[in-house]
N, C-alpha and C positions, 0 to 999 in steps of 0.2 A: 218262359218269361210269359206272362200274362199280358194279353192284347187288350189294353184298358179302351174304353170308347172315345170317339173324337167327338165333342159336344159342342157346335159352335151355332147359337141362337141367332134367326134372321130379323132384321130390322127393316121396318116402312121407311127409313128418314135415311139421310147420311149422317153417319156417327161422327165424322170428323168435323163437320160443319157445325152440328148440335153441340159437340164438346166444347169448340172454340168460342161459341155463343155462352155457353154455361160457365165457362171461366171468366168471363168479364163481369159475372153477377157474385152477390154476395150467398152465403148460406142463409143468411136472415131474410133476406128477399125470398128466396126459394122456400124458405120454410112459411113464411107468411102465406104465400100464395098457396100451398099445400092446405093450410089450415082454412083459407076461404073457400077450396073446393071440397072440404069436408074430411080432409085426413090430418088431423092435428098430430104431434107425435110421433112424426116420421123421421126424427132425429135419434143419432145413437146417444147413449149415456155419456154426459160430462166427463170428462176424464182422457177422451182419445184425441190427442192432438199432433199436429205435424211435427216433423222432428226441426225443422226451422219454419218462424213466423210466417216467410213469404210463400211457402210450399201450398200449393193448391191442387185438387183431383176434380176431375169431371169426366166419365164415360160410363158405359154398361158396366153392371156388376159382374164379375167373374168370382162366383160363389165357390169357396173353400171349405170342406168341414176336417176338423181335426180331433184328435183325441190324446190322451195322456197313457201311453203303453211303453213296455221295455221292448215291444219288436222293432227290428230295424228291416224289415222286408218292404219297404215303400219306395223302391226305387221307380217299380213300373206304374204305380200312381202319380208321381212327380213327372215322369215322362208322357204320359197320358193327359196332364194338365198342361204342359207346354205346348203339347201339339192341338189342345182345344181353346188357345188363346187367339183374340181377334184383335186388330188393329184399333187402339184407342180404349180396351177395358181396362177396369180398375180391379185389381185382386182384393176381394175381401173376404176375411177368416174369420169363422168361429172357432177359436181356440180350443174349445171344449172345457172352459174353466181351468186350464194349465196355467199355473203360476211361477213355475220350476225354471223356464229355460227361454233362450230367446228363440223364437218363432220362424224368423224371417231375416235374411242377411245379405250381403253383397252379392253372393254366390246366386241365390235366389232371385234378387232383382236383376243381376245382368241377363239369365236367361229368361226371366219374363220380358225384360224390355227387348231382346232381341225377337221375341215373339210377338210383339205388338203391345204388350201391357205397357200403360202409362202412369202407375201407381198402385200402392199399396195401402187398403186399410185393415189393420189387425186388432180386432177385440183380445188383444194380448201384447206380445212382446216383440221387439227388433233386438238385433245385436248387429256389429258392424257400422254403427250409427254415423261415425264419421265419414266412412267409405261411401256410405248411402248419400250423405249429404254433399260429398265431394263429386259424385256420380250426377247429383241434380235428380235424384228418383223420387219424387214426391211419396213420402211415407208419413203415415199415420200410426199411431201406436198408443196403447193404455201406460205401458212401462219400459224400461230397456234392461237386459240381462246378458252378461257375458258368457252363459252356460250353453253347453253343446246341446243340441236337440236330439241326435241321434240316440236310439236305446231309453229315450223319455218321454218322446213327444212324436205324433205321426199323422200325415195327412191320410183322411181314409176315404174322400169322396170330392169331386168338383162338379160344377154345374148343375147343382142340385138346390132346393130350397133349403135356407138355412135360417136359423135365429142367431140374432147378436141382441146384446144389451142395449134396449133402448130406454128414453127419459120415462117413460109408461110401462117397462117391464119388458118383454121379449118383441123384439121387433123382427118381423119375416122380411127376409130380403129373397127375392127371386132371381135367377139368373136373366140378365137384361134389364133389371131396374136399374134406374140411373143414379149414380153416386157423385154427389157434390160435396166436396170438403174444403174448408178454409182454416184459418187460426182460431175460429169459435167453434168448430165441431164439424159433424160431418151428418149430412141429410139424404137420405133415401126416396127417390122419387118413383113410384110406382110405372113399370115400363109404359102401360096405357094412356099416361098423362104425360108423359115425356115432353111432348110438343107442346100442349095446352099449357103446362106449366112453365115452360121455356117463356113461350110468348106473353103470357101475364106477368112473368118477372121482369120481363124486359121492359114492360109499359111501367111497371112499380119504379124500376131504377131509374127512367127517365123521369118520370113525376118526382121521385127523390131528389134527382140533381137540380130541379128547377128550384123545389123548396128549399133544397141547402143553400142556393146561391141567392134566394131572396132573403133568407134570414141573415145570412152572412153580409148582405148589403144593408141592414138594418130596417129591413120591413118588421112592421109588426107579426108576432108568432100568431096571433089571432087571425089576421087578414090572410096569413100563408095557410094557417089550418083552415079555414073556410076554403079557400081556394084550391088545395090539393089533398085535403082530407087528412093531413098530419103535418107537422113540423118537425 
């Protein structure tokens, strides 16, 4: 059996507290801040949504690369993956364009959860969807399939830079980038901008709450626009 490496990134912030703060924000607020910071287009291609509308994810990217293959010799790789996961991480997969099988299911989610993973974002498919919903494991996917993956699809590497399909083409995701997802889609925050984006998005959310309240109270949208910059 091959001894696959343990790859655990270091963070200069408390992941748990940052994760909880991001979960209170919307992907729209996070996306707008990234655009203001000169990073537009940091959202995955439309079509990747949660299994239920209330599911949300926020956490450091645990990247996974996979491919279509008849090989079934992936046990070592999957064991290395689980050992490399850190508390609060979000597994994000490039499924190599495979559209034949379910790439992630209930057993994958159970092993990942025990290792600290708190959600999955799949540029591909899931199966065991009802079990994932009952588990309360936030899972985002492009489609669903009952087909078994062994002998058709295999994870080849983990915690390496990957591409996923983004709104402007290929979107690079590095291990440790911050993944934020809700019912509108998934935004990828570059690791170096995690805290700045969070702080700006929190200010935006507070301003939007005041704007929303004033419009709901019957104040003029023009006055609200002048006061808060939007309504």
